[in-house]
Backbone as XML, in Angstrom:
<?xml version="1.0"?>
<chain id="A" units="angstrom">
  <residue number="1" name="MET">
    <atom name="N" x="-15.366" y="11.452" z="-23.450"/>
    <atom name="CA" x="-14.826" y="10.584" z="-22.414"/>
    <atom name="C" x="-15.982" y="9.974" z="-21.623"/>
  </residue>
  <residue number="2" name="ALA">
    <atom name="N" x="-15.885" y="8.695" z="-21.351"/>
    <atom name="CA" x="-16.929" y="8.011" z="-20.588"/>
    <atom name="C" x="-16.959" y="8.542" z="-19.163"/>
  </residue>
  <residue number="3" name="SER">
    <atom name="N" x="-18.132" y="8.504" z="-18.565"/>
    <atom name="CA" x="-18.241" y="9.004" z="-17.198"/>
    <atom name="C" x="-17.838" y="7.946" z="-16.175"/>
  </residue>
  <residue number="4" name="GLU">
    <atom name="N" x="-17.671" y="6.716" z="-16.634"/>
    <atom name="CA" x="-17.252" y="5.619" z="-15.756"/>
    <atom name="C" x="-16.289" y="4.717" z="-16.514"/>
  </residue>
  <residue number="5" name="PHE">
    <atom name="N" x="-15.534" y="3.939" z="-15.751"/>
    <atom name="CA" x="-14.717" y="2.899" z="-16.358"/>
    <atom name="C" x="-14.755" y="1.670" z="-15.469"/>
  </residue>
  <residue number="6" name="PHE">
    <atom name="N" x="-14.431" y="0.530" z="-16.067"/>
    <atom name="CA" x="-14.422" y="-0.747" z="-15.363"/>
    <atom name="C" x="-12.986" y="-1.183" z="-15.126"/>
  </residue>
  <residue number="7" name="ILE">
    <atom name="N" x="-12.730" y="-1.673" z="-13.926"/>
    <atom name="CA" x="-11.497" y="-2.397" z="-13.647"/>
    <atom name="C" x="-11.917" y="-3.857" z="-13.600"/>
  </residue>
  <residue number="8" name="LEU">
    <atom name="N" x="-11.433" y="-4.637" z="-14.551"/>
    <atom name="CA" x="-11.815" y="-6.041" z="-14.643"/>
    <atom name="C" x="-10.882" y="-6.911" z="-13.812"/>
  </residue>
  <residue number="9" name="GLY">
    <atom name="N" x="-11.419" y="-7.983" z="-13.270"/>
    <atom name="CA" x="-10.638" y="-8.915" z="-12.470"/>
    <atom name="C" x="-9.878" y="-9.907" z="-13.329"/>
  </residue>
  <residue number="10" name="VAL">
    <atom name="N" x="-9.319" y="-9.400" z="-14.420"/>
    <atom name="CA" x="-8.538" y="-10.208" z="-15.348"/>
    <atom name="C" x="-7.269" y="-9.423" z="-15.664"/>
  </residue>
  <residue number="11" name="THR">
    <atom name="N" x="-6.134" y="-10.090" z="-15.572"/>
    <atom name="CA" x="-4.873" y="-9.414" z="-15.857"/>
    <atom name="C" x="-4.705" y="-9.229" z="-17.365"/>
  </residue>
  <residue number="12" name="ALA">
    <atom name="N" x="-3.737" y="-8.427" z="-17.746"/>
    <atom name="CA" x="-3.490" y="-8.156" z="-19.164"/>
    <atom name="C" x="-3.180" y="-9.432" z="-19.941"/>
  </residue>
  <residue number="13" name="ASP">
    <atom name="N" x="-2.617" y="-10.441" z="-19.265"/>
    <atom name="CA" x="-2.325" y="-11.702" z="-19.952"/>
    <atom name="C" x="-3.458" y="-12.723" z="-19.832"/>
  </residue>
  <residue number="14" name="GLY">
    <atom name="N" x="-4.636" y="-12.279" z="-19.367"/>
    <atom name="CA" x="-5.832" y="-13.123" z="-19.375"/>
    <atom name="C" x="-6.062" y="-13.984" z="-18.154"/>
  </residue>
  <residue number="15" name="LYS">
    <atom name="N" x="-5.246" y="-13.848" z="-17.133"/>
    <atom name="CA" x="-5.419" y="-14.658" z="-15.925"/>
    <atom name="C" x="-6.394" y="-13.994" z="-14.964"/>
  </residue>
  <residue number="16" name="GLN">
    <atom name="N" x="-7.160" y="-14.830" z="-14.247"/>
    <atom name="CA" x="-8.100" y="-14.302" z="-13.256"/>
    <atom name="C" x="-7.316" y="-13.747" z="-12.070"/>
  </residue>
  <residue number="17" name="PHE">
    <atom name="N" x="-7.712" y="-12.552" z="-11.621"/>
    <atom name="CA" x="-7.024" y="-11.898" z="-10.512"/>
    <atom name="C" x="-7.479" y="-12.505" z="-9.192"/>
  </residue>
  <residue number="18" name="ARG">
    <atom name="N" x="-6.565" y="-12.701" z="-8.290"/>
    <atom name="CA" x="-6.841" y="-13.229" z="-6.958"/>
    <atom name="C" x="-6.435" y="-12.217" z="-5.917"/>
  </residue>
  <residue number="19" name="PRO">
    <atom name="N" x="-7.024" y="-12.170" z="-4.754"/>
    <atom name="CA" x="-8.018" y="-13.096" z="-4.215"/>
    <atom name="C" x="-9.391" y="-12.867" z="-4.845"/>
  </residue>
  <residue number="20" name="SER">
    <atom name="N" x="-10.268" y="-13.840" z="-4.668"/>
    <atom name="CA" x="-11.573" y="-13.787" z="-5.319"/>
    <atom name="C" x="-12.444" y="-12.634" z="-4.832"/>
  </residue>
  <residue number="21" name="ASP">
    <atom name="N" x="-12.170" y="-12.091" z="-3.658"/>
    <atom name="CA" x="-12.973" y="-10.974" z="-3.137"/>
    <atom name="C" x="-12.278" y="-9.622" z="-3.308"/>
  </residue>
  <residue number="22" name="TRP">
    <atom name="N" x="-11.375" y="-9.527" z="-4.271"/>
    <atom name="CA" x="-10.611" y="-8.294" z="-4.467"/>
    <atom name="C" x="-11.510" y="-7.087" z="-4.713"/>
  </residue>
  <residue number="23" name="ALA">
    <atom name="N" x="-12.587" y="-7.267" z="-5.486"/>
    <atom name="CA" x="-13.461" y="-6.135" z="-5.831"/>
    <atom name="C" x="-14.145" y="-5.581" z="-4.585"/>
  </residue>
  <residue number="24" name="GLU">
    <atom name="N" x="-14.649" y="-6.469" z="-3.746"/>
    <atom name="CA" x="-15.308" y="-6.035" z="-2.513"/>
    <atom name="C" x="-14.313" y="-5.362" z="-1.568"/>
  </residue>
  <residue number="25" name="ARG">
    <atom name="N" x="-13.092" y="-5.885" z="-1.510"/>
    <atom name="CA" x="-12.067" y="-5.275" z="-0.652"/>
    <atom name="C" x="-11.723" y="-3.865" z="-1.119"/>
  </residue>
  <residue number="26" name="LEU">
    <atom name="N" x="-11.507" y="-3.712" z="-2.427"/>
    <atom name="CA" x="-11.177" y="-2.395" z="-2.965"/>
    <atom name="C" x="-12.324" y="-1.417" z="-2.733"/>
  </residue>
  <residue number="27" name="CYS">
    <atom name="N" x="-13.544" y="-1.857" z="-2.991"/>
    <atom name="CA" x="-14.703" y="-0.976" z="-2.794"/>
    <atom name="C" x="-14.917" y="-0.658" z="-1.319"/>
  </residue>
  <residue number="28" name="GLY">
    <atom name="N" x="-14.599" y="-1.592" z="-0.448"/>
    <atom name="CA" x="-14.699" y="-1.336" z="0.986"/>
    <atom name="C" x="-13.745" y="-0.241" z="1.431"/>
  </residue>
  <residue number="29" name="VAL">
    <atom name="N" x="-12.524" y="-0.270" z="0.912"/>
    <atom name="CA" x="-11.541" y="0.763" z="1.233"/>
    <atom name="C" x="-12.019" y="2.127" z="0.736"/>
  </residue>
  <residue number="30" name="MET">
    <atom name="N" x="-12.715" y="2.138" z="-0.395"/>
    <atom name="CA" x="-13.152" y="3.390" z="-1.017"/>
    <atom name="C" x="-14.542" y="3.838" z="-0.567"/>
  </residue>
  <residue number="31" name="SER">
    <atom name="N" x="-15.171" y="3.111" z="0.339"/>
    <atom name="CA" x="-16.572" y="3.384" z="0.701"/>
    <atom name="C" x="-16.798" y="4.753" z="1.336"/>
  </residue>
  <residue number="32" name="CYS">
    <atom name="N" x="-15.791" y="5.339" z="1.936"/>
    <atom name="CA" x="-15.977" y="6.651" z="2.580"/>
    <atom name="C" x="-15.960" y="7.803" z="1.580"/>
  </residue>
  <residue number="33" name="PHE">
    <atom name="N" x="-15.560" y="7.545" z="0.352"/>
    <atom name="CA" x="-15.523" y="8.603" z="-0.663"/>
    <atom name="C" x="-16.829" y="8.594" z="-1.435"/>
  </residue>
  <residue number="34" name="ARG">
    <atom name="N" x="-17.657" y="9.595" z="-1.151"/>
    <atom name="CA" x="-18.980" y="9.666" z="-1.767"/>
    <atom name="C" x="-19.368" y="11.121" z="-1.930"/>
  </residue>
  <residue number="35" name="PRO">
    <atom name="N" x="-20.296" y="11.392" z="-2.854"/>
    <atom name="CA" x="-20.756" y="12.776" z="-3.012"/>
    <atom name="C" x="-21.411" y="13.274" z="-1.731"/>
  </residue>
  <residue number="36" name="GLU">
    <atom name="N" x="-21.249" y="14.551" z="-1.455"/>
    <atom name="CA" x="-21.843" y="15.137" z="-0.258"/>
    <atom name="C" x="-23.354" y="14.953" z="-0.285"/>
  </residue>
  <residue number="37" name="GLY">
    <atom name="N" x="-23.901" y="14.536" z="0.855"/>
    <atom name="CA" x="-25.341" y="14.347" z="0.970"/>
    <atom name="C" x="-25.833" y="12.989" z="0.518"/>
  </residue>
  <residue number="38" name="SER">
    <atom name="N" x="-24.946" y="12.119" z="0.037"/>
    <atom name="CA" x="-25.388" y="10.802" z="-0.430"/>
    <atom name="C" x="-25.250" y="9.734" z="0.639"/>
  </residue>
  <residue number="39" name="GLY">
    <atom name="N" x="-24.782" y="10.130" z="1.811"/>
    <atom name="CA" x="-24.509" y="9.162" z="2.860"/>
    <atom name="C" x="-25.731" y="8.574" z="3.510"/>
  </residue>
  <residue number="40" name="GLY">
    <atom name="N" x="-26.437" y="9.381" z="4.231"/>
    <atom name="CA" x="-27.574" y="8.868" z="4.970"/>
    <atom name="C" x="-27.146" y="8.191" z="6.249"/>
  </residue>
  <residue number="41" name="ARG">
    <atom name="N" x="-28.122" y="7.679" z="6.938"/>
    <atom name="CA" x="-27.907" y="7.097" z="8.261"/>
    <atom name="C" x="-26.995" y="5.872" z="8.249"/>
  </residue>
  <residue number="42" name="HIS">
    <atom name="N" x="-27.108" y="5.055" z="7.210"/>
    <atom name="CA" x="-26.342" y="3.807" z="7.170"/>
    <atom name="C" x="-25.224" y="3.844" z="6.122"/>
  </residue>
  <residue number="43" name="ALA">
    <atom name="N" x="-24.706" y="5.021" z="5.836"/>
    <atom name="CA" x="-23.671" y="5.158" z="4.806"/>
    <atom name="C" x="-22.443" y="4.305" z="5.104"/>
  </residue>
  <residue number="44" name="HIS">
    <atom name="N" x="-22.137" y="4.137" z="6.375"/>
    <atom name="CA" x="-20.948" y="3.361" z="6.743"/>
    <atom name="C" x="-21.099" y="1.873" z="6.410"/>
  </residue>
  <residue number="45" name="LEU">
    <atom name="N" x="-22.300" y="1.445" z="6.050"/>
    <atom name="CA" x="-22.562" y="0.047" z="5.708"/>
    <atom name="C" x="-22.690" y="-0.171" z="4.203"/>
  </residue>
  <residue number="46" name="GLN">
    <atom name="N" x="-22.451" y="0.865" z="3.419"/>
    <atom name="CA" x="-22.667" y="0.795" z="1.975"/>
    <atom name="C" x="-21.387" y="1.115" z="1.216"/>
  </residue>
  <residue number="47" name="PHE">
    <atom name="N" x="-21.305" y="0.557" z="-0.003"/>
    <atom name="CA" x="-20.222" y="0.947" z="-0.896"/>
    <atom name="C" x="-20.498" y="2.351" z="-1.409"/>
  </residue>
  <residue number="48" name="SER">
    <atom name="N" x="-19.472" y="3.036" z="-1.798"/>
    <atom name="CA" x="-19.620" y="4.360" z="-2.399"/>
    <atom name="C" x="-20.299" y="4.220" z="-3.757"/>
  </residue>
  <residue number="49" name="PRO">
    <atom name="N" x="-21.177" y="5.151" z="-4.111"/>
    <atom name="CA" x="-21.752" y="5.105" z="-5.458"/>
    <atom name="C" x="-20.709" y="5.418" z="-6.535"/>
  </residue>
  <residue number="50" name="LEU">
    <atom name="N" x="-19.545" y="5.877" z="-6.130"/>
    <atom name="CA" x="-18.485" y="6.223" z="-7.077"/>
    <atom name="C" x="-17.544" y="5.063" z="-7.381"/>
  </residue>
  <residue number="51" name="VAL">
    <atom name="N" x="-17.514" y="4.060" z="-6.515"/>
    <atom name="CA" x="-16.639" y="2.890" z="-6.686"/>
    <atom name="C" x="-17.421" y="1.689" z="-6.174"/>
  </residue>
  <residue number="52" name="ARG">
    <atom name="N" x="-17.943" y="0.881" z="-7.091"/>
    <atom name="CA" x="-18.827" y="-0.204" z="-6.663"/>
    <atom name="C" x="-18.506" y="-1.508" z="-7.396"/>
  </residue>
  <residue number="53" name="PRO">
    <atom name="N" x="-18.653" y="-2.630" z="-6.697"/>
    <atom name="CA" x="-18.366" y="-3.925" z="-7.321"/>
    <atom name="C" x="-19.527" y="-4.375" z="-8.204"/>
  </residue>
  <residue number="54" name="VAL">
    <atom name="N" x="-19.196" y="-5.047" z="-9.290"/>
    <atom name="CA" x="-20.194" y="-5.630" z="-10.189"/>
    <atom name="C" x="-19.653" y="-6.949" z="-10.720"/>
  </residue>
  <residue number="55" name="LEU">
    <atom name="N" x="-20.538" y="-7.700" z="-11.350"/>
    <atom name="CA" x="-20.166" y="-8.936" z="-12.025"/>
    <atom name="C" x="-20.477" y="-8.744" z="-13.504"/>
  </residue>
  <residue number="56" name="LEU">
    <atom name="N" x="-19.471" y="-8.825" z="-14.371"/>
    <atom name="CA" x="-19.646" y="-8.648" z="-15.810"/>
    <atom name="C" x="-19.320" y="-9.945" z="-16.526"/>
  </residue>
  <residue number="57" name="ASN">
    <atom name="N" x="-20.332" y="-10.569" z="-17.090"/>
    <atom name="CA" x="-20.131" y="-11.835" z="-17.804"/>
    <atom name="C" x="-19.354" y="-12.846" z="-16.965"/>
  </residue>
  <residue number="58" name="GLY">
    <atom name="N" x="-19.682" y="-12.917" z="-15.683"/>
    <atom name="CA" x="-19.042" y="-13.864" z="-14.788"/>
    <atom name="C" x="-17.690" y="-13.423" z="-14.253"/>
  </residue>
  <residue number="59" name="THR">
    <atom name="N" x="-17.264" y="-12.226" z="-14.584"/>
    <atom name="CA" x="-15.976" y="-11.701" z="-14.127"/>
    <atom name="C" x="-16.202" y="-10.603" z="-13.103"/>
  </residue>
  <residue number="60" name="LYS">
    <atom name="N" x="-15.524" y="-10.708" z="-11.979"/>
    <atom name="CA" x="-15.608" y="-9.638" z="-10.981"/>
    <atom name="C" x="-14.985" y="-8.379" z="-11.565"/>
  </residue>
  <residue number="61" name="ALA">
    <atom name="N" x="-15.624" y="-7.252" z="-11.254"/>
    <atom name="CA" x="-15.136" y="-5.971" z="-11.756"/>
    <atom name="C" x="-15.525" y="-4.876" z="-10.774"/>
  </residue>
  <residue number="62" name="VAL">
    <atom name="N" x="-14.930" y="-3.715" z="-10.957"/>
    <atom name="CA" x="-15.265" y="-2.532" z="-10.167"/>
    <atom name="C" x="-15.600" y="-1.419" z="-11.150"/>
  </residue>
  <residue number="63" name="VAL">
    <atom name="N" x="-16.731" y="-0.767" z="-10.915"/>
    <atom name="CA" x="-17.120" y="0.391" z="-11.714"/>
    <atom name="C" x="-16.639" y="1.630" z="-10.971"/>
  </residue>
  <residue number="64" name="VAL">
    <atom name="N" x="-15.861" y="2.451" z="-11.647"/>
    <atom name="CA" x="-15.321" y="3.668" z="-11.043"/>
    <atom name="C" x="-15.869" y="4.871" z="-11.812"/>
  </residue>
  <residue number="65" name="SER">
    <atom name="N" x="-16.489" y="5.777" z="-11.086"/>
    <atom name="CA" x="-16.992" y="7.012" z="-11.689"/>
    <atom name="C" x="-15.854" y="8.018" z="-11.804"/>
  </residue>
  <residue number="66" name="ASN">
    <atom name="N" x="-15.786" y="8.685" z="-12.940"/>
    <atom name="CA" x="-14.775" y="9.733" z="-13.103"/>
    <atom name="C" x="-15.038" y="10.926" z="-12.194"/>
  </residue>
  <residue number="67" name="ASP">
    <atom name="N" x="-16.235" y="10.997" z="-11.591"/>
    <atom name="CA" x="-16.526" y="12.047" z="-10.614"/>
    <atom name="C" x="-15.607" y="11.944" z="-9.397"/>
  </residue>
  <residue number="68" name="LEU">
    <atom name="N" x="-15.098" y="10.738" z="-9.136"/>
    <atom name="CA" x="-14.177" y="10.556" z="-8.009"/>
    <atom name="C" x="-12.935" y="11.430" z="-8.180"/>
  </residue>
  <residue number="69" name="ARG">
    <atom name="N" x="-12.508" y="11.622" z="-9.413"/>
    <atom name="CA" x="-11.315" y="12.438" z="-9.694"/>
    <atom name="C" x="-11.491" y="13.863" z="-9.175"/>
  </residue>
  <residue number="70" name="GLU">
    <atom name="N" x="-12.689" y="14.423" z="-9.356"/>
    <atom name="CA" x="-12.956" y="15.787" z="-8.886"/>
    <atom name="C" x="-13.192" y="15.836" z="-7.380"/>
  </residue>
  <residue number="71" name="LEU">
    <atom name="N" x="-13.902" y="14.831" z="-6.861"/>
    <atom name="CA" x="-14.228" y="14.808" z="-5.437"/>
    <atom name="C" x="-12.989" y="14.593" z="-4.574"/>
  </residue>
  <residue number="72" name="GLU">
    <atom name="N" x="-12.174" y="13.608" z="-4.951"/>
    <atom name="CA" x="-10.994" y="13.255" z="-4.153"/>
    <atom name="C" x="-9.910" y="12.702" z="-5.082"/>
  </residue>
  <residue number="73" name="PRO">
    <atom name="N" x="-9.084" y="13.579" z="-5.654"/>
    <atom name="CA" x="-8.071" y="13.150" z="-6.620"/>
    <atom name="C" x="-7.137" y="12.051" z="-6.114"/>
  </residue>
  <residue number="74" name="MET">
    <atom name="N" x="-6.752" y="12.092" z="-4.848"/>
    <atom name="CA" x="-5.838" y="11.064" z="-4.330"/>
    <atom name="C" x="-6.505" y="9.694" z="-4.305"/>
  </residue>
  <residue number="75" name="ALA">
    <atom name="N" x="-7.792" y="9.643" z="-3.979"/>
    <atom name="CA" x="-8.517" y="8.374" z="-3.990"/>
    <atom name="C" x="-8.618" y="7.840" z="-5.416"/>
  </residue>
  <residue number="76" name="TYR">
    <atom name="N" x="-8.882" y="8.738" z="-6.359"/>
    <atom name="CA" x="-8.956" y="8.352" z="-7.770"/>
    <atom name="C" x="-7.616" y="7.757" z="-8.221"/>
  </residue>
  <residue number="77" name="HIS">
    <atom name="N" x="-6.529" y="8.425" z="-7.897"/>
    <atom name="CA" x="-5.208" y="7.937" z="-8.288"/>
    <atom name="C" x="-4.867" y="6.620" z="-7.594"/>
  </residue>
  <residue number="78" name="PHE">
    <atom name="N" x="-5.351" y="6.422" z="-6.377"/>
    <atom name="CA" x="-5.153" y="5.150" z="-5.679"/>
    <atom name="C" x="-5.794" y="4.008" z="-6.460"/>
  </residue>
  <residue number="79" name="VAL">
    <atom name="N" x="-7.030" y="4.210" z="-6.903"/>
    <atom name="CA" x="-7.755" y="3.167" z="-7.642"/>
    <atom name="C" x="-7.067" y="2.882" z="-8.980"/>
  </residue>
  <residue number="80" name="VAL">
    <atom name="N" x="-6.689" y="3.928" z="-9.683"/>
    <atom name="CA" x="-6.011" y="3.761" z="-10.972"/>
    <atom name="C" x="-4.667" y="3.061" z="-10.776"/>
  </residue>
  <residue number="81" name="ALA">
    <atom name="N" x="-3.935" y="3.436" z="-9.735"/>
    <atom name="CA" x="-2.643" y="2.804" z="-9.451"/>
    <atom name="C" x="-2.821" y="1.339" z="-9.066"/>
  </residue>
  <residue number="82" name="PHE">
    <atom name="N" x="-3.905" y="1.025" z="-8.343"/>
    <atom name="CA" x="-4.190" y="-0.364" z="-7.981"/>
    <atom name="C" x="-4.327" y="-1.204" z="-9.248"/>
  </residue>
  <residue number="83" name="ALA">
    <atom name="N" x="-5.099" y="-0.703" z="-10.194"/>
    <atom name="CA" x="-5.295" y="-1.433" z="-11.448"/>
    <atom name="C" x="-3.975" y="-1.583" z="-12.201"/>
  </residue>
  <residue number="84" name="ARG">
    <atom name="N" x="-3.216" y="-0.515" z="-12.290"/>
    <atom name="CA" x="-1.941" y="-0.539" z="-13.010"/>
    <atom name="C" x="-0.940" y="-1.473" z="-12.330"/>
  </residue>
  <residue number="85" name="ASP">
    <atom name="N" x="-0.800" y="-1.351" z="-11.010"/>
    <atom name="CA" x="0.179" y="-2.151" z="-10.274"/>
    <atom name="C" x="-0.117" y="-3.644" z="-10.337"/>
  </residue>
  <residue number="86" name="ASN">
    <atom name="N" x="-1.406" y="-3.987" z="-10.458"/>
    <atom name="CA" x="-1.800" y="-5.397" z="-10.518"/>
    <atom name="C" x="-2.039" y="-5.874" z="-11.945"/>
  </residue>
  <residue number="87" name="ASN">
    <atom name="N" x="-1.691" y="-5.014" z="-12.919"/>
    <atom name="CA" x="-1.769" y="-5.373" z="-14.333"/>
    <atom name="C" x="-3.190" y="-5.770" z="-14.751"/>
  </residue>
  <residue number="88" name="LEU">
    <atom name="N" x="-4.192" y="-5.081" z="-14.181"/>
    <atom name="CA" x="-5.589" y="-5.402" z="-14.473"/>
    <atom name="C" x="-6.069" y="-4.655" z="-15.710"/>
  </residue>
  <residue number="89" name="GLN">
    <atom name="N" x="-6.999" y="-5.276" z="-16.414"/>
    <atom name="CA" x="-7.585" y="-4.645" z="-17.591"/>
    <atom name="C" x="-8.534" y="-3.531" z="-17.159"/>
  </residue>
  <residue number="90" name="VAL">
    <atom name="N" x="-8.450" y="-2.399" z="-17.832"/>
    <atom name="CA" x="-9.315" y="-1.249" z="-17.571"/>
    <atom name="C" x="-10.017" y="-0.902" z="-18.877"/>
  </residue>
  <residue number="91" name="VAL">
    <atom name="N" x="-11.355" y="-0.753" z="-18.797"/>
    <atom name="CA" x="-12.164" y="-0.517" z="-19.991"/>
    <atom name="C" x="-13.111" y="0.641" z="-19.725"/>
  </residue>
  <residue number="92" name="ASP">
    <atom name="N" x="-13.192" y="1.581" z="-20.664"/>
    <atom name="CA" x="-14.171" y="2.664" z="-20.544"/>
    <atom name="C" x="-15.570" y="2.099" z="-20.669"/>
  </residue>
  <residue number="93" name="ALA">
    <atom name="N" x="-16.472" y="2.608" z="-19.840"/>
    <atom name="CA" x="-17.875" y="2.200" z="-19.909"/>
    <atom name="C" x="-18.536" y="2.944" z="-21.058"/>
  </residue>
  <residue number="94" name="CYS">
    <atom name="N" x="-19.506" y="2.302" z="-21.671"/>
    <atom name="CA" x="-20.287" y="2.965" z="-22.710"/>
    <atom name="C" x="-21.753" y="2.641" z="-22.470"/>
  </residue>
  <residue number="95" name="LEU">
    <atom name="N" x="-22.605" y="3.544" z="-22.889"/>
    <atom name="CA" x="-24.038" y="3.341" z="-22.707"/>
    <atom name="C" x="-24.585" y="2.496" z="-23.844"/>
  </residue>
  <residue number="96" name="VAL">
    <atom name="N" x="-25.291" y="1.453" z="-23.485"/>
    <atom name="CA" x="-25.956" y="0.602" z="-24.459"/>
    <atom name="C" x="-27.450" y="0.808" z="-24.273"/>
  </residue>
  <residue number="97" name="PRO">
    <atom name="N" x="-28.173" y="1.150" z="-25.339"/>
    <atom name="CA" x="-29.605" y="1.394" z="-25.175"/>
    <atom name="C" x="-30.352" y="0.128" z="-24.769"/>
  </residue>
  <residue number="98" name="THR">
    <atom name="N" x="-31.353" y="0.308" z="-23.919"/>
    <atom name="CA" x="-32.208" y="-0.810" z="-23.532"/>
    <atom name="C" x="-33.092" y="-1.175" z="-24.715"/>
  </residue>
  <residue number="99" name="PRO">
    <atom name="N" x="-33.686" y="-2.372" z="-24.724"/>
    <atom name="CA" x="-34.588" y="-2.740" z="-25.826"/>
    <atom name="C" x="-35.730" y="-1.734" z="-26.009"/>
  </residue>
  <residue number="100" name="GLU">
    <atom name="N" x="-36.228" y="-1.177" z="-24.908"/>
    <atom name="CA" x="-37.304" y="-0.187" z="-25.003"/>
    <atom name="C" x="-36.822" y="1.077" z="-25.705"/>
  </residue>
  <residue number="101" name="GLU">
    <atom name="N" x="-35.607" y="1.514" z="-25.384"/>
    <atom name="CA" x="-35.052" y="2.702" z="-26.031"/>
    <atom name="C" x="-34.810" y="2.455" z="-27.515"/>
  </residue>
  <residue number="102" name="GLU">
    <atom name="N" x="-34.360" y="1.251" z="-27.860"/>
    <atom name="CA" x="-34.160" y="0.880" z="-29.260"/>
    <atom name="C" x="-35.470" y="0.962" z="-30.025"/>
  </residue>
  <residue number="103" name="THR">
    <atom name="N" x="-36.524" y="0.397" z="-29.433"/>
    <atom name="CA" x="-37.839" y="0.384" z="-30.077"/>
    <atom name="C" x="-38.344" y="1.807" z="-30.289"/>
  </residue>
  <residue number="104" name="ARG">
    <atom name="N" x="-38.201" y="2.651" z="-29.270"/>
    <atom name="CA" x="-38.654" y="4.041" z="-29.383"/>
    <atom name="C" x="-37.888" y="4.795" z="-30.462"/>
  </residue>
  <residue number="105" name="SER">
    <atom name="N" x="-36.570" y="4.599" z="-30.519"/>
    <atom name="CA" x="-35.785" y="5.334" z="-31.511"/>
    <atom name="C" x="-36.103" y="4.857" z="-32.924"/>
  </residue>
  <residue number="106" name="GLN">
    <atom name="N" x="-36.402" y="3.570" z="-33.092"/>
    <atom name="CA" x="-36.771" y="3.054" z="-34.407"/>
    <atom name="C" x="-38.156" y="3.542" z="-34.814"/>
  </residue>
  <residue number="107" name="ALA">
    <atom name="N" x="-39.061" y="3.654" z="-33.844"/>
    <atom name="CA" x="-40.422" y="4.109" z="-34.133"/>
    <atom name="C" x="-40.442" y="5.585" z="-34.517"/>
  </residue>
  <residue number="108" name="SER">
    <atom name="N" x="-39.545" y="6.375" z="-33.930"/>
    <atom name="CA" x="-39.535" y="7.808" z="-34.223"/>
    <atom name="C" x="-38.781" y="8.130" z="-35.511"/>
  </residue>
  <residue number="109" name="ALA">
    <atom name="N" x="-38.050" y="7.168" z="-36.047"/>
    <atom name="CA" x="-37.272" y="7.408" z="-37.281"/>
    <atom name="C" x="-38.111" y="7.290" z="-38.533"/>
  </residue>
</chain>
């Protein structure tokens, strides 16, 4: 199982989700849910490392860590329900090797 998944700003039928700042709004609501000790002095001004907005190929998205499920199950279910209720596409994240990692693995083979 992937350690993260993406909620894409595209509905199941391919339409762009509105409003345009939905990802930032969702991440703002989730900003207080973070691993213990990761806050710091300005934590209230930052998104949670567990739920953060990104841009994927020009599409707004939210990266959700599965660690949120263990830290705060209700928050995790809120995010999953948000995606389901708004018919948003959800995709498991996968690790893609960087060009440097590719070169190293080919050199060692």
